[in-house]
C-alpha positions as CSV (number, residue, x, y, z in Angstrom):
1,M,-0.3,-0.4,0.1
2,K,1.4,3.1,-1.2
3,L,1.5,5.5,1.9
4,N,1.3,9.7,1.9
5,V,3.3,10.6,4.4
6,K,4.7,14.6,5.9
7,M,6.2,15.8,8.6
8,R,5.2,18.3,10.6
9,S,7.2,20.1,12.9
10,V,6.0,21.3,16.8
11,A,8.8,23.9,17.1
12,I,7.6,27.3,17.4
13,A,8.0,29.1,14.1
14,A,5.8,30.2,11.1
15,A,5.6,27.0,8.8
16,T,8.3,26.2,6.5
17,L,8.2,23.9,3.5
18,S,11.0,22.1,2.4
19,V,11.6,18.6,0.2
20,A,13.2,16.1,2.9
21,A,15.3,13.1,1.7
22,M,12.3,11.0,2.3
23,A,9.8,11.1,-1.2
24,G,7.0,13.0,0.2
25,V,8.1,14.2,3.2
26,F,7.2,18.1,4.1
27,L,8.1,19.8,7.8
28,Q,4.7,21.3,9.0
29,G,4.3,24.5,11.3
30,S,0.7,22.8,13.2
31,G,0.6,20.9,15.9
32,P,0.7,19.9,19.7
33,S,3.3,21.9,22.2
34,Q,4.5,18.6,23.4
35,A,4.4,15.2,22.7
36,S,5.6,11.7,24.6
37,A,5.2,8.2,23.4
38,V,4.9,7.0,27.2
39,A,1.1,6.9,28.6
40,P,-0.2,8.8,30.6
41,E,-1.4,7.4,34.1
42,K,-5.2,6.7,33.9
43,S,-7.8,4.6,35.2
44,K,-7.9,0.7,33.9
45,L,-11.9,1.1,34.4
46,V,-13.4,3.7,32.6
47,A,-17.2,2.6,31.3
48,P,-20.2,1.8,33.6
49,V,-21.5,-1.3,32.7
50,V,-24.9,-1.8,31.0
51,Q,-27.9,-2.0,32.8
52,S,-30.9,-4.2,32.4
53,S,-32.9,-1.8,34.5
54,A,-35.5,0.3,32.6
55,S,-33.5,3.7,33.7
56,N,-31.0,3.1,31.3
57,S,-29.3,6.4,31.5
58,F,-25.2,7.3,32.3
59,E,-24.3,7.6,35.5
60,G,-27.3,9.8,36.3
61,L,-26.3,12.3,34.3
62,G,-29.5,11.7,31.9
63,V,-27.5,10.6,28.9
64,A,-29.5,7.8,27.0
65,I,-27.8,5.0,26.0
66,P,-28.6,2.3,23.7
67,R,-30.6,-0.4,25.4
68,D,-29.0,-4.1,25.1
69,Q,-30.5,-7.5,25.6
70,D,-30.1,-9.0,29.6
71,I,-27.2,-10.9,28.7
72,P,-26.1,-13.4,30.7
73,V,-22.5,-13.6,31.9
74,G,-21.5,-16.6,31.9
75,L,-18.5,-18.7,34.3
76,P,-14.9,-18.0,32.7
77,V,-14.2,-20.2,29.9
78,Q,-10.3,-21.8,30.1
79,T,-8.6,-23.5,27.8
80,V,-7.8,-26.6,28.3
81,A,-5.4,-29.0,25.8
82,L,-6.7,-32.9,25.4
83,D,-4.1,-35.3,24.2
84,V,-5.0,-38.5,22.6
85,A,-2.0,-41.1,22.1
86,V,-1.9,-41.8,18.7
87,D,0.5,-44.1,17.0
88,V,3.2,-41.3,15.5
89,P,6.4,-41.3,13.8
90,T,9.4,-41.7,16.2
91,A,11.4,-38.7,14.9
92,Q,8.5,-36.3,15.3
93,M,8.4,-35.0,18.7
94,P,5.3,-34.0,20.4
95,N,4.0,-30.6,21.2
96,E,5.2,-28.7,23.9
97,E,2.5,-27.8,26.4
98,P,2.2,-24.8,28.7
99,A,3.7,-26.1,32.0
100,P,0.1,-26.3,34.4
101,L,-0.1,-23.6,37.1
102,L,-0.8,-25.9,40.3
103,G,-2.9,-24.6,43.1
104,C,-3.6,-21.3,41.1
105,D,-7.2,-20.0,40.6
106,V,-7.1,-17.7,37.3
107,A,-10.8,-16.6,36.8
108,L,-11.7,-14.3,33.4
109,R,-15.0,-12.3,33.6
110,A,-16.1,-10.1,30.4
111,V,-19.2,-8.1,31.4
112,P,-20.8,-6.0,28.6
113,A,-20.2,-1.9,29.2
114,V,-21.6,1.3,28.0
115,A,-20.3,2.3,24.4
116,A,-19.7,-0.9,22.8
117,M,-17.1,-1.3,25.7
118,V,-16.5,-4.5,27.9
119,N,-14.9,-4.0,31.3
120,L,-12.3,-7.5,32.0
121,H,-12.5,-9.0,35.4
122,I,-8.8,-10.6,36.0
123,S,-7.8,-12.5,38.5
124,A,-4.5,-15.1,39.3
125,D,-3.7,-14.7,42.7
126,C,-0.7,-17.0,42.0
127,L,0.8,-14.6,39.6
128,P,1.2,-11.4,41.6
129,N,2.7,-8.0,39.0
130,A,3.0,-10.7,36.7
131,R,3.0,-9.7,32.8
132,I,0.3,-10.6,30.6
133,R,-1.1,-10.2,27.2
134,I,-4.6,-9.5,25.9
135,E,-6.3,-10.4,23.1
136,H,-9.2,-9.8,21.4
137,A,-10.0,-10.0,17.7
138,D,-6.5,-8.6,16.3
139,L,-5.7,-6.3,18.9
140,R,-3.2,-7.2,21.1
141,F,-1.7,-5.3,23.9
142,S,0.6,-5.9,27.2
143,E,-0.5,-5.2,30.8
144,F,0.7,-6.0,34.3
145,L,-1.5,-7.3,37.3
146,D,-1.3,-6.2,40.6
147,D,0.2,-6.9,43.8
148,F,-2.5,-9.5,44.4
149,G,-2.5,-10.9,41.1
150,K,-5.3,-8.7,39.6
151,L,-7.1,-6.7,36.8
152,E,-9.9,-4.9,36.1
153,I,-9.6,-3.0,32.5
154,T,-11.8,-1.5,29.9
155,V,-11.8,-2.7,26.2
156,P,-13.5,-1.4,23.3
157,A,-14.8,-4.4,21.2
158,L,-14.3,-5.3,17.9
159,E,-16.6,-8.0,17.6
160,I,-20.2,-8.3,18.1
161,D,-19.3,-11.4,19.9
162,A,-16.3,-10.4,21.3
163,R,-14.1,-13.4,22.8
164,F,-11.5,-12.0,25.0
165,S,-7.8,-14.0,25.9
166,V,-5.5,-13.6,28.8
167,V,-2.3,-15.4,27.6
168,L,-0.6,-15.7,31.3
169,P,3.7,-16.2,31.6
170,N,3.2,-19.7,31.1
171,G,1.8,-19.7,27.8
172,S,-1.7,-20.7,28.8
173,L,-4.4,-18.8,28.0
174,V,-8.1,-17.6,29.7
175,N,-11.1,-17.1,27.9
176,A,-14.3,-15.0,28.2
177,V,-17.1,-14.1,26.0
178,A,-19.2,-10.6,25.8
179,H,-22.0,-10.1,23.6
180,V,-21.6,-6.4,22.4
181,P,-25.1,-5.9,20.2
182,D,-24.5,-1.8,20.3
183,L,-21.5,-2.1,18.6
184,E,-23.4,-1.6,15.2
185,L,-23.9,2.4,16.5
186,Y,-20.0,2.7,16.6
187,N,-17.2,2.8,14.0
188,R,-13.5,2.2,15.2
189,V,-9.8,2.2,14.4
190,A,-6.8,1.2,16.2
191,M,-3.2,1.0,15.7
192,Q,-1.0,-1.3,17.3
193,W,3.0,-1.5,18.2
194,M,5.8,-2.3,20.2
195,G,7.6,-0.3,22.1
196,E,8.7,2.9,22.5
197,S,7.6,3.6,18.5
198,G,6.1,6.8,19.1
199,L,2.9,5.8,17.6
200,Q,-0.3,8.1,17.8
201,I,-3.8,8.0,15.8
202,H,-5.1,11.3,16.1
203,A,-8.5,12.4,15.1
204,R,-9.7,15.8,14.3
205,E,-13.5,16.3,14.6
206,N,-15.7,18.9,12.9
207,T,-13.3,20.4,10.8
208,A,-11.2,20.8,14.6
209,D,-7.4,21.9,13.9
210,Y,-4.7,20.4,16.1
211,G,-4.9,21.4,19.7
212,D,-8.3,22.3,19.4
213,K,-10.8,20.6,21.9
214,G,-12.0,18.5,18.6
215,H,-8.6,17.4,18.1
216,V,-8.8,13.8,19.8
217,W,-5.4,11.9,20.7
218,F,-3.8,10.4,23.6
219,E,-2.9,13.5,25.5
220,N,-6.7,14.8,24.5
221,Q,-8.8,11.6,24.4
222,G,-12.5,13.2,24.8
223,D,-15.4,12.3,26.3
224,L,-17.1,9.2,27.0
225,I,-20.3,10.9,27.9
226,N,-20.1,12.9,24.3
227,L,-19.5,9.2,22.5
228,V,-22.4,7.7,24.3
229,S,-24.9,10.8,23.0
230,G,-23.3,11.0,19.4
231,K,-21.5,14.5,19.5
232,G,-18.2,13.5,19.9
233,G,-15.3,10.9,19.7
234,F,-13.2,8.8,22.4
235,L,-9.7,8.1,22.7
236,M,-8.3,4.6,24.7
237,R,-4.5,4.0,24.8
238,M,-4.2,0.1,25.8
239,G,-1.0,-1.7,27.4
240,D,1.2,-0.6,29.8
241,A,4.4,1.2,28.3
242,S,6.9,0.3,31.1
243,T,8.7,-1.8,28.9
244,E,10.9,-1.5,25.6
245,W,8.5,-4.8,24.8
246,S,5.4,-3.8,26.0
247,L,2.4,-4.0,23.3
248,M,0.5,-0.9,23.0
249,A,-2.4,0.4,20.8
250,D,-4.8,3.2,20.2
251,V,-8.5,3.0,19.7
252,Y,-10.7,5.7,18.9
253,T,-14.3,5.1,18.4
254,Y,-17.0,7.8,17.2
255,P,-20.7,7.6,16.5
256,A,-21.2,5.8,13.1
257,G,-22.5,8.1,10.4
258,K,-22.7,10.8,12.6
259,L,-19.8,12.6,13.1
260,P,-17.3,14.1,10.5
261,V,-14.0,13.2,11.4
262,F,-10.4,13.4,10.0
263,M,-8.2,10.5,11.2
264,T,-4.3,9.8,11.1
265,A,-1.9,8.0,12.4
266,E,1.0,10.0,13.3
267,I,4.8,9.1,14.7
268,E,6.7,11.4,16.7
269,V,10.2,10.6,16.4
270,N,11.9,10.1,19.5
271,G,15.3,8.7,20.6
272,A,13.9,5.7,21.1
273,N,12.7,5.5,17.3
274,C,14.9,7.6,15.3
275,D,16.7,6.4,12.3
276,R,15.4,2.6,13.3
277,L,12.6,0.4,11.2
278,V,9.0,1.4,12.6
279,K,6.2,-1.5,12.6
280,A,3.0,-1.1,13.2
281,T,-0.5,-2.5,12.3
282,T,-3.8,-0.6,11.9
283,L,-7.5,-1.5,12.1
284,Q,-10.7,-0.6,11.1
285,V,-14.5,-1.7,11.9
286,D,-16.6,0.6,10.2
287,Q,-20.3,-0.3,9.4
288,A,-20.0,1.4,6.5
289,I,-17.3,-0.6,5.0
290,S,-16.2,-3.8,5.3
291,G,-13.2,-4.4,7.9
292,Q,-10.0,-3.8,7.3
293,S,-6.6,-4.3,8.3
294,H,-3.4,-2.8,7.1
295,T,0.8,-3.4,8.4
296,L,3.2,-0.4,8.1
297,E,7.1,-0.6,8.2
298,L,8.8,2.4,7.8
299,T,12.6,3.9,8.3
300,M,12.6,6.7,10.5
301,P,14.7,9.8,9.7
302,E,17.5,10.6,11.8
303,C,17.7,11.6,15.1
304,G,18.4,15.3,14.6
305,A,14.4,15.3,13.7
306,T,13.8,14.8,17.4
307,G,10.4,16.0,18.1
308,D,8.9,16.0,14.7
309,F,5.8,14.3,13.7
310,L,5.5,11.5,10.1
311,V,1.9,12.3,8.9
312,L,0.6,9.4,7.9
313,K,-2.7,10.4,6.4
314,N,-4.1,7.2,4.2
315,L,-4.3,4.8,6.5
316,F,-7.7,5.0,7.6
317,Q,-11.1,5.4,5.5
318,N,-12.5,8.7,6.9
319,P,-16.3,9.0,6.8
320,T,-17.5,11.3,4.2
321,I,-20.7,13.5,6.3
322,A,-22.2,16.5,6.0
323,Q,-21.5,18.8,9.0
324,Q,-25.5,19.1,10.2
C-alpha cells in the first residue's frame, strides 16, 4: 500500500515547507506543543456496565445509551488441552504444552459496558505483578497484574460476539465471551505497536485543528459521555508502556454516521525510534465498509529530527458526512 507521508514540526515558528530526503515528507508548523511516547497514568476501568433496568442512563446524568438485551454472563471459560494417544513416527516430537499452574485460581469475566465496550475482570492470585497479554480479535496489548494478581480494565469491542483471551506468563490461556450488540452504533480504528515507537492516532472532529478541543489523541482523549450521546469521539490507549517490549495500542471510537472526523496515524520522532525501522498494524471496524487491516513498516528519519511528526494520511478511511 502506498503511504502519503508528511512531517510536521512542533517548533514554535512559521511553517516552512522543504523537500526532505524521504519522498513525500515535508515540515508542517501546526501540532501539539508537547508529546511523549509513554502513556499517561489512567484508570483501567472507564465505562459503566450496561444496566438491565428500565432506567438505562449514564451515571445518572440523563444521557440515553443504547439498550442491550439481558445478557447472561457465564462462568469464565479456560482452554484445556486434551491429548489422545496415537501412533506417531518416532522422529516426531510432541508439541510442548504450557506448564500447568498448580494450585492457582485463574479467572476471567467479561461484562458488557456502555459504548460497545467490555469490562474485563482478571484474577490470578498466584501471579502477583505478572505481565500478561490481552487478545481480542486482531488486537494485542500487554498489561501487568497488581500485587494481588488482579486487573480490571475496559476494552473496546471489535466484534459483536466478542471473545477475549488472557495469555499468562507460562503461555496458557483463559478465555471469556461478551455479547456487544450496540457495536453497530459505533465505528472504531485501532493502531498497535511494540515499545516506544512514537505512534499515535489523531482524530480531528468537526473540522477541528491541532490543539483544538475537537482534536482527539492520547493527551486529549475526548469525553465518553459525548460518545454515548453521539456528539464526539473517545480514544483509549491500551497497554502498559513500562518496558520497551510492551505491546501497545490506540483505539479511537466515534458514532457511526453522525460525526465528521479526519483521522491520521502519526509518528513522533524520538530517541527510541530515530533512524530505525518502525512496525505497526492498523485495524478499522466501520459499519459502512468491511473491516480493514494494514501493516506498516517505515524507516524513521535521523535523530536530528527528534520532536517532529510523520503524518500518515491514508491508513484510515475517513467518513464523508455533510456537517449538520
